[in-house]
C-alpha positions in Angstrom: 7.9 -14.3 58.1 8.0 -17.4 56.0 4.2 -17.1 55.2 4.8 -13.5 54.0 7.6 -14.7 51.7 5.5 -17.5 50.2 2.5 -15.2 49.8 4.7 -12.6 48.0 6.2 -15.2 45.7 2.8 -16.7 45.0 1.4 -13.2 44.2 4.3 -12.4 41.9 4.0 -15.8 40.1 0.3 -15.4 39.5 0.7 -11.9 38.3 3.3 -12.9 35.8 1.3 -15.8 34.5 -1.7 -13.6 34.0 0.2 -11.2 31.8 1.8 -14.0 29.8 -1.5 -15.5 28.8 -3.1 -12.4 27.5 -3.4 -12.0 23.7 -1.9 -8.9 22.0 -4.4 -6.5 20.5 -4.5 -6.6 16.7 -5.1 -3.2 15.1 -6.2 -3.5 11.5 -5.4 -0.5 9.4 -8.1 1.2 7.5 -7.4 1.1 3.8 -9.2 3.7 1.8 -10.9 2.6 -1.5 -8.8 3.1 -4.6 -10.0 6.0 -6.7 -11.4 4.7 -10.0 -9.3 7.3 -11.9 -6.1 5.8 -10.5 -7.1 2.2 -11.3 -8.4 2.9 -14.8 -6.1 1.7 -17.5 -4.4 4.4 -19.7 -6.0 5.4 -22.9 -4.4 4.0 -26.1 -2.1 6.4 -28.0 -3.9 8.0 -30.9 -2.1 8.7 -34.2 -1.1 12.4 -34.8 -3.0 14.2 -37.5 -0.3 16.7 -38.6 1.1 16.2 -42.2 4.6 17.6 -41.6 7.2 14.9 -40.8 9.0 16.8 -38.1 5.7 17.6 -36.4 4.6 14.0 -36.6 7.9 12.8 -35.0 7.7 15.4 -32.2 4.0 14.6 -31.6 4.6 10.9 -31.6 7.6 11.1 -29.2 5.5 13.3 -26.9 2.7 10.7 -26.9 5.0 7.8 -26.2 6.5 9.7 -23.2 3.1 10.5 -21.8 1.8 7.0 -22.3 4.9 5.4 -20.7 4.5 7.7 -17.7 0.8 6.9 -17.4 1.5 3.2 -17.6 4.2 3.4 -14.9 2.0 5.4 -12.5 -0.9 3.0 -13.1 1.1 -0.1 -12.4 2.8 1.4 -9.3 -0.5 2.6 -7.9 -2.3 -0.8 -8.4 0.7 -2.8 -7.0 0.9 -0.5 -3.9 -2.8 -0.7 -3.3 -2.9 -4.5 -3.6 0.1 -4.7 -1.2 -1.9 -2.9 1.5 -4.7 -5.5 1.5 
C-alpha cells in the first residue's frame, strides 16, 4: 500500500513539474500593410479663385474644415498603425 502511495505522489509531482516548465505559445498578430492612400500626407490648401468676398470666405472656411479633417484622419491612422507594430 505504501508503494502505491509513493508511486502516485511521484507521478503527480512529475506531471506538475512537466507542465510548469513548458513555455507558452506566442501568437504574433498579422498586421496588414498600410494603404498608401491612408499614409499619404494631405494636399496643401489651394487659394479660392472666386472674386466675390462672401464666396471667398465660404470657400476658404470649407477648405479649412476639409484640410483639418484630413489632417486628423491622417495622424490618427498613422499613429494607430505604428501602435500595432
